[in-house]
C-alpha positions as CSV (number, residue, x, y, z in Angstrom):
1,M,-131.1,-11.2,47.3
2,P,-129.9,-13.5,44.5
3,P,-126.1,-13.4,43.9
4,L,-126.9,-12.2,40.2
5,F,-128.9,-9.4,41.3
6,Q,-126.0,-8.2,43.6
7,T,-123.4,-8.4,40.8
8,L,-125.6,-6.6,38.4
9,L,-126.2,-3.7,41.1
10,Q,-122.5,-3.6,41.9
11,S,-122.0,-3.2,38.1
12,L,-124.3,-0.7,37.7
13,R,-122.7,1.3,40.6
14,R,-119.3,1.3,39.0
15,L,-120.8,2.5,35.9
16,A,-122.4,5.2,37.7
17,L,-119.3,6.3,39.2
18,L,-117.2,6.1,35.8
19,L,-119.9,8.3,34.1
20,L,-119.8,10.7,36.9
21,G,-116.0,10.9,36.8
22,A,-116.1,11.4,33.0
23,V,-118.9,14.3,33.1
24,L,-116.7,16.0,35.8
25,C,-113.5,15.8,33.6
26,F,-115.3,17.1,30.7
27,G,-116.9,19.8,32.6
28,L,-114.0,20.9,34.2
29,T,-112.0,21.2,30.9
30,A,-114.7,23.0,29.4
31,C,-114.7,25.7,31.9
32,G,-111.0,26.6,31.0
33,D,-108.8,26.3,28.1
34,G,-106.2,24.5,30.3
35,K,-103.9,27.8,30.4
36,A,-103.6,30.0,33.4
37,K,-104.1,33.5,32.4
38,A,-101.5,35.9,33.6
39,P,-103.1,39.1,35.4
40,T,-103.1,42.2,33.5
41,L,-103.8,45.8,33.7
42,S,-107.0,47.3,32.4
43,A,-106.7,50.3,30.1
44,D,-108.2,52.3,32.8
45,D,-105.7,51.4,35.3
46,I,-102.8,52.1,32.8
47,A,-104.3,55.7,32.1
48,V,-104.5,56.5,35.6
49,I,-100.8,55.1,36.2
50,E,-99.7,57.1,33.3
51,R,-101.3,60.3,34.5
52,Q,-99.8,60.0,37.9
53,A,-96.4,58.8,36.7
54,R,-96.0,61.9,34.7
55,G,-96.0,63.9,37.8
56,F,-93.8,61.4,39.6
57,L,-91.2,61.6,36.9
58,A,-91.3,65.3,36.5
59,A,-90.2,65.4,40.1
60,R,-87.3,62.9,39.3
61,D,-86.2,65.1,36.6
62,R,-85.7,67.9,39.2
63,L,-83.1,65.8,41.0
64,P,-80.0,67.4,39.4
65,E,-81.5,70.8,40.4
66,L,-81.9,69.3,44.0
67,A,-78.2,67.9,43.9
68,G,-76.9,71.4,43.0
69,L,-78.7,72.9,46.0
70,V,-77.4,70.1,48.3
71,N,-73.9,70.6,47.1
72,A,-74.3,74.3,47.7
73,K,-75.7,73.7,51.1
74,D,-78.6,75.9,50.2
75,W,-81.0,75.0,53.0
76,T,-83.6,77.4,52.0
77,F,-84.1,76.5,48.3
78,T,-83.6,72.5,49.3
79,R,-86.6,73.0,51.4
80,N,-88.5,74.9,48.8
81,L,-88.0,72.4,46.2
82,I,-89.1,69.7,48.5
83,H,-92.0,71.3,49.7
84,G,-93.0,72.7,46.1
85,P,-92.5,70.6,43.0
86,M,-91.7,67.3,44.9
87,Q,-94.6,67.8,47.4
88,E,-97.1,65.7,45.4
89,V,-94.7,62.6,44.9
90,G,-96.3,60.9,47.8
91,R,-99.9,61.3,46.4
92,E,-99.0,60.2,43.0
93,M,-97.1,57.3,44.3
94,L,-100.4,56.4,46.2
95,Y,-102.7,56.6,43.2
96,I,-100.0,54.4,41.0
97,N,-99.8,51.9,44.0
98,Q,-103.6,51.5,43.8
99,H,-103.6,50.6,40.1
100,L,-100.9,48.1,40.0
101,L,-101.2,44.8,39.8
102,P,-102.0,43.1,43.3
103,A,-99.1,41.2,43.1
104,D,-96.7,44.3,42.9
105,R,-98.7,46.4,45.4
106,A,-96.8,45.5,48.7
107,E,-93.3,46.0,47.1
108,A,-94.3,49.4,45.4
109,A,-95.8,50.5,48.8
110,E,-92.7,49.7,50.6
111,R,-90.8,51.7,47.9
112,A,-92.8,54.5,48.1
113,T,-92.7,54.5,51.9
114,D,-88.8,54.5,51.8
115,L,-89.0,57.4,49.3
116,K,-91.2,59.5,51.4
117,S,-89.0,58.8,54.5
118,A,-85.7,59.9,52.6
119,L,-87.5,63.2,51.4
120,A,-88.5,63.7,55.2
121,Q,-84.7,63.2,56.3
122,L,-83.6,65.5,53.6
123,D,-86.0,68.1,54.9
124,E,-85.0,67.4,58.3
125,A,-81.3,67.8,57.4
126,A,-82.0,71.0,55.7
127,V,-83.7,72.4,58.7
128,L,-80.8,71.3,60.9
129,Q,-78.5,72.7,58.3
130,D,-76.4,69.6,58.7
131,G,-74.4,69.3,55.4
132,D,-73.2,65.6,56.1
133,K,-76.8,64.5,56.6
134,L,-78.1,66.4,53.6
135,R,-75.6,64.4,51.2
136,K,-76.6,61.2,52.7
137,A,-80.3,61.8,52.6
138,Y,-79.9,63.3,49.0
139,I,-78.4,59.8,48.0
140,K,-81.4,57.9,49.6
141,V,-83.8,60.4,47.8
142,A,-82.1,59.8,44.4
143,S,-82.0,56.1,45.1
144,G,-85.6,55.9,46.0
145,F,-86.8,57.7,42.9
146,G,-84.9,55.0,40.8
147,L,-86.3,52.2,42.8
148,Y,-89.8,53.4,42.7
149,A,-89.6,54.1,39.0
150,Q,-89.0,50.4,38.3
151,M,-92.4,49.6,39.7
152,L,-93.9,51.3,36.8
153,P,-95.3,48.8,34.4
154,P,-93.1,48.2,31.4
155,Q,-96.1,49.6,29.0
156,V,-96.3,52.8,30.9
157,Q,-92.6,53.2,30.8
158,E,-92.6,52.9,27.1
159,D,-95.6,55.2,26.4
160,L,-94.0,57.9,28.7
161,K,-90.7,57.6,26.8
162,Q,-92.4,58.2,23.5
163,A,-94.4,61.1,24.7
């Protein structure tokens, strides 16, 4: 091949690569606005979380009553409160966890497990009629409710305060 033809062919290859690069750059920037969007909860997820959070927070609001029973070492009514009004807490946290952002689900599940474990320890202490274990378990329960409540999205917390 003549040298002029080889030079022309090389120049055409470079031009083709340059055009391909330009098309890719413009194509990729056209696909996005250059800003990563933070994940958000849908209106349906917020509605489910709010509905389940009402039950969770209603159980949390019974903590002063539970504290009185623990201080009085009222074994029977302590268990009644755990197995009555507080019984649905585990289910409510499960539904809430399923509708949280994926990045928050693992921590929420861990906190839910800790709270359910603390409730089981409180129940066991009441069965054994062990006042010391009962007090320690109550502290874990109260702490567990507080820690899990922090997992509720800020929008849900605000909406429930206003309700």
